[in-house]
Every structure is written in structure tokens, then in C-alpha cells.
KEVEX-337513 format. One record per residue (C-alpha): residue in three letters; chain; z, x, y. Coordinates in Angstrom, 3 decimals. Example, Ala and Ser with C-alpha at 12.3 -4.5 7.8 and 13.67 -1.06 7.14 Angstrom:
2
<node><r>Ala</r><c>A</c><z>7.800</z><x>12.300</x><y>-4.500</y></node>
<node><r>Ser</r><c>A</c><z>7.140</z><x>13.670</x><y>-1.060</y></node>
// end
This chain:
97
<node><r>Unk</r><c>A</c><z>-3.687</z><x>-19.313</x><y>-21.874</y></node>
<node><r>Unk</r><c>A</c><z>-1.223</z><x>-16.544</x><y>-21.468</y></node>
<node><r>Unk</r><c>A</c><z>-1.680</z><x>-13.877</x><y>-17.553</y></node>
<node><r>Unk</r><c>A</c><z>-2.362</z><x>-10.843</x><y>-18.261</y></node>
<node><r>Unk</r><c>A</c><z>-0.021</z><x>-7.996</x><y>-16.670</y></node>
<node><r>Unk</r><c>A</c><z>-0.331</z><x>-7.236</x><y>-12.936</y></node>
<node><r>Unk</r><c>A</c><z>-1.755</z><x>-3.875</x><y>-13.009</y></node>
<node><r>Unk</r><c>A</c><z>0.038</z><x>-0.784</x><y>-11.131</y></node>
<node><r>Unk</r><c>A</c><z>-1.337</z><x>-1.274</x><y>-7.016</y></node>
<node><r>Unk</r><c>A</c><z>-1.275</z><x>1.141</x><y>-5.005</y></node>
<node><r>Unk</r><c>A</c><z>0.980</z><x>-0.367</x><y>-1.698</y></node>
<node><r>Unk</r><c>A</c><z>-0.764</z><x>-1.152</x><y>1.633</y></node>
<node><r>Unk</r><c>A</c><z>2.557</z><x>1.851</x><y>3.303</y></node>
<node><r>Unk</r><c>A</c><z>1.292</z><x>5.222</x><y>0.890</y></node>
<node><r>Unk</r><c>A</c><z>-2.667</z><x>4.133</x><y>1.987</y></node>
<node><r>Unk</r><c>A</c><z>-1.697</z><x>4.205</x><y>5.792</y></node>
<node><r>Unk</r><c>A</c><z>0.497</z><x>7.286</x><y>4.957</y></node>
<node><r>Unk</r><c>A</c><z>-2.773</z><x>8.958</x><y>3.662</y></node>
<node><r>Unk</r><c>A</c><z>-5.105</z><x>8.101</x><y>6.393</y></node>
<node><r>Unk</r><c>A</c><z>-2.637</z><x>9.208</x><y>8.316</y></node>
<node><r>Unk</r><c>A</c><z>-1.577</z><x>12.746</x><y>6.653</y></node>
<node><r>Unk</r><c>A</c><z>-5.725</z><x>13.078</x><y>6.103</y></node>
<node><r>Unk</r><c>A</c><z>-5.844</z><x>12.185</x><y>10.067</y></node>
<node><r>Unk</r><c>A</c><z>-3.550</z><x>14.227</x><y>11.205</y></node>
<node><r>Unk</r><c>A</c><z>-3.859</z><x>17.630</x><y>9.267</y></node>
<node><r>Unk</r><c>A</c><z>-8.329</z><x>17.393</x><y>10.737</y></node>
<node><r>Unk</r><c>A</c><z>-6.952</z><x>17.220</x><y>13.934</y></node>
<node><r>Unk</r><c>A</c><z>-4.879</z><x>20.014</x><y>13.313</y></node>
<node><r>Unk</r><c>A</c><z>-7.125</z><x>22.321</x><y>11.857</y></node>
<node><r>Unk</r><c>A</c><z>-9.678</z><x>20.742</x><y>15.074</y></node>
<node><r>Unk</r><c>A</c><z>-6.674</z><x>22.015</x><y>17.695</y></node>
<node><r>Unk</r><c>A</c><z>-6.064</z><x>25.625</x><y>15.276</y></node>
<node><r>Unk</r><c>A</c><z>-10.363</z><x>26.859</x><y>16.127</y></node>
<node><r>Unk</r><c>A</c><z>-10.319</z><x>25.337</x><y>19.217</y></node>
<node><r>Unk</r><c>A</c><z>-7.266</z><x>26.563</x><y>21.406</y></node>
<node><r>Unk</r><c>A</c><z>-5.776</z><x>29.217</x><y>19.465</y></node>
<node><r>Unk</r><c>A</c><z>-6.238</z><x>32.905</x><y>20.115</y></node>
<node><r>Unk</r><c>A</c><z>-7.827</z><x>34.972</x><y>16.947</y></node>
<node><r>Unk</r><c>A</c><z>-5.688</z><x>37.369</x><y>15.142</y></node>
<node><r>Unk</r><c>A</c><z>-3.737</z><x>37.079</x><y>12.360</y></node>
<node><r>Unk</r><c>A</c><z>-1.568</z><x>34.447</x><y>12.953</y></node>
<node><r>Unk</r><c>A</c><z>-4.636</z><x>32.274</x><y>13.815</y></node>
<node><r>Unk</r><c>A</c><z>-5.719</z><x>32.424</x><y>10.450</y></node>
<node><r>Unk</r><c>A</c><z>-2.735</z><x>31.864</x><y>8.320</y></node>
<node><r>Unk</r><c>A</c><z>-2.450</z><x>28.537</x><y>10.450</y></node>
<node><r>Unk</r><c>A</c><z>-6.058</z><x>27.940</x><y>9.938</y></node>
<node><r>Unk</r><c>A</c><z>-5.812</z><x>28.169</x><y>6.229</y></node>
<node><r>Unk</r><c>A</c><z>-2.848</z><x>26.469</x><y>5.831</y></node>
<node><r>Unk</r><c>A</c><z>-4.165</z><x>23.153</x><y>8.016</y></node>
<node><r>Unk</r><c>A</c><z>-7.280</z><x>23.676</x><y>5.677</y></node>
<node><r>Unk</r><c>A</c><z>-5.924</z><x>23.199</x><y>2.296</y></node>
<node><r>Unk</r><c>A</c><z>-3.439</z><x>20.540</x><y>4.079</y></node>
<node><r>Unk</r><c>A</c><z>-7.140</z><x>18.554</x><y>5.024</y></node>
<node><r>Unk</r><c>A</c><z>-8.022</z><x>19.370</x><y>1.191</y></node>
<node><r>Unk</r><c>A</c><z>-4.657</z><x>17.694</x><y>-0.143</y></node>
<node><r>Unk</r><c>A</c><z>-5.416</z><x>15.224</x><y>2.393</y></node>
<node><r>Unk</r><c>A</c><z>-8.406</z><x>14.214</x><y>1.179</y></node>
<node><r>Unk</r><c>A</c><z>-7.629</z><x>14.124</x><y>-2.650</y></node>
<node><r>Unk</r><c>A</c><z>-4.710</z><x>11.862</x><y>-1.865</y></node>
<node><r>Unk</r><c>A</c><z>-7.469</z><x>9.330</x><y>-0.035</y></node>
<node><r>Unk</r><c>A</c><z>-9.524</z><x>9.382</x><y>-2.496</y></node>
<node><r>Unk</r><c>A</c><z>-7.257</z><x>8.737</x><y>-5.071</y></node>
<node><r>Unk</r><c>A</c><z>-5.719</z><x>5.559</x><y>-3.009</y></node>
<node><r>Unk</r><c>A</c><z>-9.032</z><x>4.122</x><y>-2.127</y></node>
<node><r>Unk</r><c>A</c><z>-10.496</z><x>5.184</x><y>-6.341</y></node>
<node><r>Unk</r><c>A</c><z>-6.954</z><x>2.884</x><y>-7.205</y></node>
<node><r>Unk</r><c>A</c><z>-7.847</z><x>0.201</x><y>-5.049</y></node>
<node><r>Unk</r><c>A</c><z>-11.338</z><x>-0.377</x><y>-6.943</y></node>
<node><r>Unk</r><c>A</c><z>-10.422</z><x>-0.216</x><y>-9.882</y></node>
<node><r>Unk</r><c>A</c><z>-7.529</z><x>-2.655</x><y>-9.685</y></node>
<node><r>Unk</r><c>A</c><z>-10.395</z><x>-4.883</x><y>-8.050</y></node>
<node><r>Unk</r><c>A</c><z>-12.937</z><x>-4.011</x><y>-10.958</y></node>
<node><r>Unk</r><c>A</c><z>-10.338</z><x>-5.465</x><y>-14.139</y></node>
<node><r>Unk</r><c>A</c><z>-9.390</z><x>-8.594</x><y>-12.648</y></node>
<node><r>Unk</r><c>A</c><z>-13.864</z><x>-8.596</x><y>-12.947</y></node>
<node><r>Unk</r><c>A</c><z>-13.545</z><x>-7.959</x><y>-16.549</y></node>
<node><r>Unk</r><c>A</c><z>-10.480</z><x>-9.772</x><y>-16.819</y></node>
<node><r>Unk</r><c>A</c><z>-12.665</z><x>-12.382</x><y>-15.727</y></node>
<node><r>Unk</r><c>A</c><z>-15.861</z><x>-11.891</x><y>-17.660</y></node>
<node><r>Unk</r><c>A</c><z>-13.960</z><x>-11.521</x><y>-20.968</y></node>
<node><r>Unk</r><c>A</c><z>-12.397</z><x>-14.803</x><y>-20.609</y></node>
<node><r>Unk</r><c>A</c><z>-15.770</z><x>-16.394</x><y>-19.475</y></node>
<node><r>Unk</r><c>A</c><z>-17.745</z><x>-14.177</x><y>-22.718</y></node>
<node><r>Unk</r><c>A</c><z>-15.365</z><x>-15.700</x><y>-24.925</y></node>
<node><r>Unk</r><c>A</c><z>-15.235</z><x>-19.468</x><y>-23.202</y></node>
<node><r>Unk</r><c>A</c><z>-18.936</z><x>-19.706</x><y>-23.840</y></node>
<node><r>Unk</r><c>A</c><z>-18.727</z><x>-17.828</x><y>-27.421</y></node>
<node><r>Unk</r><c>A</c><z>-16.596</z><x>-21.048</x><y>-28.701</y></node>
<node><r>Unk</r><c>A</c><z>-19.460</z><x>-23.766</x><y>-26.840</y></node>
<node><r>Unk</r><c>A</c><z>-22.130</z><x>-25.478</x><y>-28.871</y></node>
<node><r>Unk</r><c>A</c><z>-23.782</z><x>-28.279</x><y>-27.229</y></node>
<node><r>Unk</r><c>A</c><z>-25.194</z><x>-29.685</x><y>-30.021</y></node>
<node><r>Unk</r><c>A</c><z>-21.779</z><x>-29.924</x><y>-31.825</y></node>
<node><r>Unk</r><c>A</c><z>-21.032</z><x>-34.000</x><y>-31.583</y></node>
<node><r>Unk</r><c>A</c><z>-17.807</z><x>-35.298</x><y>-30.377</y></node>
<node><r>Unk</r><c>A</c><z>-15.380</z><x>-35.765</x><y>-32.051</y></node>
<node><r>Unk</r><c>A</c><z>-13.251</z><x>-38.732</x><y>-31.713</y></node>
// end
């Protein structure tokens, strides 16, 4: 039986970077809200921080989705192999010698 090619997987370093990016961006926005005086520059900082939170959240969601899809592909391949094996099995067939 030939082994199917392995799907592209997200590396642990990229997942760590996505988690850290999400944490840093969220923390930055919270610090900006708590400690900076209100003014146009503050509003610009908060807008930029919010944009960073949103983009890093999408990156984090993508890494989690890719990891889940990779595991789902392997289970579907295993299920298809089992179905093929069961389809070819006939319990009433006489054994050949």
C-alpha cells in the first residue's frame, strides 16, 4: 500500500509566534486604555492597537484551524482505507487453497 503524502503542517514556532502576538497586542491595548491620557495620539494608538489585535486573532484562528484540519484529513484517510477493506471482504466466500 502506498502512503499518502503528508499534509502541510503549521510549525510549533509559528503557532507560538501567533499566540505571543495575540497576547502582546491585547496587552498593548489594555495598557493604552488604562494609562494614556485621552487625546488624538491616544486614539490613534488605540486604533492601531485594535487593528493589531484583530489581525493577530485571525492568524491565531488560522493556525488552530490548520491543526484541526490536518488531524481530520488523517482520520478521513484511515476511514476510507477501512471502508475499502470491508467492501472487499466476503464472509461467505470459501477460502482458496
